[in-house]
C-alpha positions in Angstrom: 18.7 -0.6 22.3 15.1 -0.7 23.5 15.7 1.9 26.1 17.4 4.1 23.5 14.5 3.7 21.1 12.0 4.7 23.8 14.1 7.6 24.9 14.6 8.9 21.3 10.8 8.5 20.6 10.0 10.3 23.8 12.4 13.1 22.8 10.5 13.5 19.5 12.9 11.9 17.0 10.6 11.0 14.1 12.6 7.9 13.0 12.3 6.5 16.5 8.6 7.4 16.7 8.0 5.7 13.4 10.1 2.6 14.3 8.3 2.2 17.6 4.9 2.6 16.0 5.8 0.1 13.3 7.0 -2.4 15.8 3.9 -2.1 17.9 1.7 -2.2 14.8 3.3 -5.5 13.6 3.9 -7.0 17.1 7.6 -7.3 16.5 9.6 -8.7 19.3 9.9 -7.8 22.1 6.5 -6.0 21.7 3.0 -7.4 21.6 0.8 -6.0 18.9 -0.9 -2.8 20.2 -2.7 -0.8 17.6 -3.7 2.0 19.9 -0.1 2.6 21.0 1.1 2.1 17.5 -1.3 4.7 16.3 -0.1 7.2 18.9 3.5 6.9 17.8 2.7 6.8 14.1 0.6 9.9 14.5 3.5 11.7 16.0 5.8 10.6 13.2 3.2 11.5 10.5 3.0 15.0 11.8 6.7 15.3 11.0 6.2 14.0 7.5 6.8 10.3 7.7 5.0 9.0 4.7 5.3 5.4 6.0 3.6 6.5 9.2 0.8 8.2 7.3 0.2 5.0 5.3 0.1 2.8 8.4 -2.3 5.2 10.1 -4.6 4.9 7.0 -4.6 1.1 7.6 -5.4 1.6 11.3 -8.4 3.8 10.5 -9.6 1.7 7.6 -9.8 -1.4 9.7 -10.6 0.2 13.1 -7.5 -1.2 14.7 -7.3 0.2 18.3 -9.5 3.2 17.2 -13.0 3.6 15.8 -13.2 2.6 12.2 -13.2 5.8 10.1 -13.1 5.2 6.3 -13.1 9.0 5.6 -10.0 9.5 7.7 -8.4 6.4 6.1 -9.1 7.8 2.7 -7.6 11.3 3.5 -4.5 9.6 4.9 -4.3 7.1 2.0 -4.6 9.9 -0.6 -1.9 11.9 1.3 0.5 8.9 1.3 -0.2 8.2 -2.4 0.5 11.8 -3.3 3.8 11.6 -1.4 4.7 8.7 -3.7 4.2 5.8 -1.2 4.0 2.8 -3.6 1.8 0.6 -1.4 -0.6 3.5 -0.8 -0.8 4.1 -4.5 -1.5 0.4 -5.1 -4.2 0.3 -2.4 -5.9 3.5 -3.4 -5.7 2.4 -7.1 -7.5 -0.8 -6.1 -10.1 1.1 -4.3 -10.8 3.2 -7.4 -10.8 0.2 -9.8 -13.2 -1.7 -7.5 -15.3 1.2 -6.3 -14.4 0.4 -2.7 -14.9 3.3 -0.3 -14.8 5.7 -3.3 -16.6 6.1 -6.5 -15.4 3.7 -9.2 -12.8 5.4 -11.5 -10.9 2.9 -13.6 -8.6 5.5 -15.2 -7.6 7.0 -11.9 -7.0 3.5 -10.4 -4.9 2.3 -13.3 -2.9 5.6 -13.2 -2.2 5.0 -9.5 -1.1 1.4 -10.2 1.2 2.7 -12.9 2.9 5.1 -10.5 3.4 2.4 -8.0 4.7 0.0 -10.7 7.3 2.6 -11.7 8.6 2.1 -8.1 8.7 -1.7 -8.6 5.6 -2.4 -6.5 4.9 -6.0 -7.4 1.2 -5.9 -6.4 0.6 -3.0 -8.8 2.4 -4.9 -11.6 0.2 -7.9 -10.9 -3.0 -5.8 -10.8 -2.1 -4.1 -14.1 -1.3 -7.5 -15.6 -4.7 -8.9 -14.6 -6.5 -5.8 -16.1 -4.5 -6.0 -19.3 -4.9 -9.8 -19.6 -8.7 -9.7 -19.1 -9.7 -6.3 -20.2 -12.6 -4.4 -18.7 -15.9 -4.6 -20.6 -16.6 -1.4 -22.5 -13.7 0.3 -20.8 -10.3 -1.3 -21.6 -9.4 -3.8 -24.3 -7.3 -6.9 -23.6 -3.6 -6.5 -24.2 -1.6 -9.7 -23.6 1.7 -7.9 -24.5 1.3 -5.3 -21.8 0.0 -8.0 -19.4 3.1 -10.2 -20.1 5.4 -7.3 -19.5 3.8 -6.6 -16.1 3.9 -10.3 -15.1 7.6 -10.6 -16.1 8.6 -7.6 -14.1 6.6 -8.9 -11.1 8.4 -12.2 -11.4 11.8 -10.5 -11.4 10.7 -8.8 -8.1 10.0 -12.2 -6.6 6.2 -12.4 -7.0 5.8 -16.2 -7.4 2.2 -16.2 -8.8 3.4 -14.2 -11.8 4.9 -17.4 -13.3 1.5 -19.0 -13.6 0.2 -16.0 -15.7 3.4 -15.9 -17.8 2.9 -19.5 -18.7 -0.8 -18.9 -19.5 0.1 -16.2 -21.9 3.1 -17.8 -23.5 1.6 -21.3 -23.8 -1.8 -20.1 -24.8 
């Protein structure tokens, strides 16, 4: 199987390129974690349109994993993945906008990205939306326990264990 994977990746098959990059990124057996090599294979897959590869490349550049840290490149890739409907990219980019991390703070843009990811059943986005609705944002967004509860209930259905704590907080006051 491994020989086939390498052969397919060397022959330019984008699924194989992504799979190899993913395995190297995460250090999945039988590979040791190698961010430089992961980035090389993910780059090849991203050029063929693999949105998952584009997202992982953004992580590599954001953290400087095997390459020089480059927040601008990370942002370009993260925006590209988010535009291509990658839920995790939408959640992360939304978080950046809400917190003003690496970008100018923009609560509305961040929440809209979280909503797009939540529509794809991204539990992190549901939890993030729930927190924002539960607590509100001073002078920007009023508290809305009903919306918060809906987000936490859906996150719980998706297996996000921490959601239960917030459901109890809302329902038991």
